[in-house]
C-alpha positions as CSV (number, residue, x, y, z in Angstrom):
1,T,-9.6,-14.5,-24.9
2,V,-6.1,-15.7,-25.9
3,R,-4.7,-14.3,-29.0
4,Q,-1.7,-15.1,-31.2
5,V,0.6,-12.7,-33.1
6,A,2.3,-14.4,-36.0
7,S,5.8,-13.6,-37.2
8,G,4.4,-11.4,-39.9
9,G,2.4,-9.3,-37.4
10,A,-1.1,-10.7,-37.9
11,I,-3.2,-11.2,-34.8
12,T,-5.6,-14.1,-34.4
13,T,-7.9,-15.3,-31.6
14,I,-7.0,-18.8,-30.7
15,C,-9.0,-19.3,-27.6
16,S,-12.2,-17.7,-26.3
17,P,-15.1,-18.5,-23.9
18,A,-16.9,-20.2,-26.8
19,D,-14.0,-22.7,-27.0
20,T,-14.0,-23.6,-23.3
21,D,-16.7,-22.1,-21.0
22,P,-18.5,-18.8,-20.5
23,N,-16.5,-18.3,-17.3
24,F,-13.2,-18.5,-19.1
25,Q,-10.8,-16.0,-17.6
26,P,-7.3,-16.5,-18.8
27,T,-4.6,-15.2,-16.3
28,G,-1.4,-16.8,-17.4
29,I,0.1,-18.7,-20.4
30,C,3.3,-20.6,-21.2
31,F,4.5,-22.9,-24.0
32,D,5.5,-26.4,-22.9
33,I,8.2,-27.2,-25.4
34,A,8.6,-30.8,-24.2
35,S,5.0,-31.5,-25.2
36,S,4.5,-28.9,-27.9
37,R,1.4,-27.4,-26.3
38,L,0.1,-24.1,-24.9
39,C,-0.9,-24.2,-21.2
40,I,-3.3,-21.6,-20.0
41,T,-4.4,-20.8,-16.4
42,D,-8.1,-20.0,-16.2
43,A,-9.1,-18.3,-12.9
44,G,-12.8,-18.2,-13.9
45,N,-13.0,-22.0,-14.1
46,D,-10.3,-22.8,-11.5
47,C,-8.4,-25.0,-14.0
48,V,-5.5,-25.2,-16.4
49,W,-6.1,-25.8,-20.1
50,S,-3.7,-27.2,-22.7
51,V,-3.9,-27.2,-26.5
52,P,-1.5,-28.8,-29.0
53,V,0.7,-26.6,-31.2
54,S,2.2,-27.9,-34.4
55,A,4.5,-25.7,-36.6
56,G,3.1,-22.6,-34.9
57,V,-0.6,-23.7,-35.5
58,V,-2.8,-24.2,-32.5
59,S,-4.9,-27.4,-32.9
60,P,-8.0,-27.6,-30.7
61,P,-9.6,-29.3,-28.8
62,F,-8.7,-27.7,-25.5
63,V,-8.3,-30.1,-22.6
64,T,-8.0,-29.7,-18.9
65,V,-4.6,-30.5,-17.5
66,V,-5.9,-31.3,-14.0
67,P,-9.6,-31.7,-12.8
68,F,-11.6,-28.5,-12.4
69,G,-11.3,-27.0,-8.9
70,T,-8.0,-28.7,-8.0
71,I,-6.2,-25.4,-8.4
72,V,-8.3,-22.5,-7.2
73,D,-7.7,-19.0,-8.7
74,P,-4.6,-19.9,-10.8
75,Q,-2.8,-16.8,-11.8
76,A,0.4,-17.8,-13.7
77,I,2.1,-20.8,-15.1
78,C,5.6,-21.8,-16.3
79,S,7.2,-25.1,-17.5
80,D,10.4,-27.0,-17.3
81,P,11.5,-27.3,-20.9
82,A,13.4,-30.4,-20.3
83,N,10.5,-32.6,-19.2
84,G,7.2,-30.6,-19.4
85,T,6.7,-30.3,-15.6
86,L,4.4,-27.4,-15.0
87,Y,4.4,-24.9,-12.1
88,V,1.3,-22.9,-11.2
89,V,0.6,-20.2,-8.6
90,S,-2.8,-20.0,-6.9
91,A,-3.5,-16.6,-5.4
92,S,-6.3,-17.5,-3.2
93,Q,-4.7,-20.7,-1.9
94,N,-1.3,-19.0,-1.4
95,T,0.1,-22.1,-3.0
96,V,2.6,-23.2,-5.7
97,W,1.5,-26.4,-7.5
98,K,3.7,-28.8,-9.4
99,I,2.0,-30.7,-12.2
100,V,3.5,-33.9,-13.6
101,D,1.5,-36.2,-15.9
102,S,-1.8,-34.5,-15.0
103,T,-1.2,-34.9,-11.3
104,A,-1.0,-31.7,-9.2
105,T,1.0,-31.6,-6.0
106,E,1.5,-28.8,-3.6
107,I,5.1,-27.8,-3.2
108,I,4.7,-24.4,-1.4
109,S,1.7,-24.2,0.9
110,L,0.6,-24.1,4.5
111,A,0.3,-27.9,4.4
112,I,3.8,-28.5,3.1
113,Q,5.9,-25.9,5.0
114,G,3.7,-25.7,8.1
115,T,3.3,-21.9,7.7
116,T,1.8,-19.6,5.2
117,V,4.8,-18.4,3.2
118,L,3.1,-16.6,0.3
119,S,0.4,-14.0,0.1
120,S,-1.7,-13.8,-3.1
121,P,1.2,-14.9,-5.4
122,S,0.5,-13.9,-9.0
123,G,3.6,-14.6,-11.1
124,I,6.1,-17.5,-11.5
125,C,9.0,-18.5,-13.7
126,Y,11.7,-21.2,-13.9
127,D,15.4,-21.1,-14.8
128,D,16.5,-24.8,-14.6
129,T,17.5,-24.5,-11.0
130,N,15.0,-22.3,-9.2
131,L,11.5,-21.1,-9.2
132,Y,10.9,-17.3,-8.9
133,I,7.6,-16.1,-7.5
134,A,6.0,-12.7,-7.5
135,D,4.7,-12.7,-3.9
136,T,2.2,-9.9,-4.5
137,G,0.6,-9.6,-1.1
138,N,4.0,-9.6,0.6
139,H,5.5,-7.0,-1.8
140,C,8.5,-9.1,-2.7
141,V,10.0,-11.7,-5.1
142,R,10.9,-15.1,-3.8
143,Q,13.3,-17.8,-5.0
144,A,12.9,-21.5,-4.2
145,P,15.0,-24.5,-5.4
146,V,13.2,-27.1,-7.4
147,S,15.5,-30.0,-6.3
148,G,14.8,-31.7,-3.0
149,P,12.1,-30.7,-0.4
150,I,11.3,-27.0,-0.3
151,T,11.4,-25.8,3.3
152,A,10.2,-22.4,4.6
153,A,13.9,-21.4,5.1
154,S,14.8,-22.2,1.5
155,I,12.2,-19.9,0.1
156,A,14.3,-16.8,0.0
157,V,13.3,-13.2,-0.6
158,I,15.6,-11.9,-3.4
159,A,13.9,-8.5,-3.9
160,G,11.8,-6.2,-1.8
161,N,11.3,-5.9,2.0
162,L,8.9,-8.6,3.1
163,G,5.5,-7.2,3.9
164,T,6.4,-3.5,3.3
165,P,5.1,-1.8,0.1
166,G,6.9,1.2,-1.4
167,F,9.3,2.3,-4.0
168,G,13.1,2.7,-3.4
169,G,16.5,1.1,-3.4
170,D,17.4,1.6,-7.1
171,R,21.1,0.8,-7.7
172,G,21.5,-0.7,-4.3
173,P,21.2,-4.3,-3.0
174,A,17.8,-5.8,-3.9
175,T,17.4,-7.3,-0.5
176,S,18.2,-4.2,1.5
177,T,15.5,-2.6,3.7
178,A,15.5,0.3,1.3
179,A,14.7,-1.9,-1.8
180,L,10.9,-1.7,-1.8
181,L,8.4,-3.1,-4.3
182,D,4.6,-2.6,-4.4
183,S,2.4,-5.5,-5.3
184,P,4.7,-7.1,-7.9
185,Q,2.6,-9.3,-10.2
186,S,5.0,-10.9,-12.6
187,V,8.7,-12.1,-12.7
188,F,10.9,-13.3,-15.5
189,V,14.6,-14.5,-15.6
190,H,16.8,-14.3,-18.6
191,Q,20.6,-15.0,-18.7
192,N,20.6,-14.8,-14.9
193,Q,19.0,-11.4,-14.8
194,V,15.7,-11.0,-13.0
195,Y,13.0,-8.7,-14.3
196,I,10.0,-7.7,-12.1
197,A,6.7,-6.2,-13.0
198,D,6.4,-3.8,-10.0
199,T,2.7,-3.3,-10.5
200,G,1.9,-0.9,-7.7
201,N,4.8,1.4,-8.8
202,N,3.8,1.2,-12.5
203,C,7.3,0.2,-13.5
204,I,9.7,-2.7,-14.4
205,R,12.6,-3.4,-12.1
206,Q,15.7,-5.4,-12.8
207,I,18.0,-7.3,-10.5
208,L,21.6,-7.3,-11.9
209,R,23.3,-10.6,-11.0
210,Y,26.8,-11.4,-12.4
């Protein structure tokens, strides 16, 4: 179920299995300001849904953004506010998908980079220049540019020690061997600061960047 909390504090169910499918399992959500719609990743149906929003009011019907099964096990979604481009992470495909006009294209995957870069990614966000990915199975956070081809070398680790779970490194460099994360599942960037849901450590971590 997806629920909405209005500015006055009232909560309302806006999307449930009855609206879409009995297998509906929402895992991520974002607002596409360019198209005035909510976009929802549904791992149960291997799809992405969208629904129009006008003046804060959600207006069904819900429609699929790409065909069922194109993106398997989608876990998170974000949008480019300038043009409505969507970015989705698939945990089981170890892939980042780019969706433009209902066409999904792999931009980080075994097929594109020639190697499996990600491991069960479950979070993603966008800051006008880069994508930030919670690379859950690799216990780190990645950064990748959105302009030009994304190569394996350009997908940088910006927090955590690749492949090593743990907790440590507070107040030190985020990329030092001592800076450990454990199964991070979400990431968000605001005013050039990076916030990480460090799930295995039951805490929120911040990367201070000035």
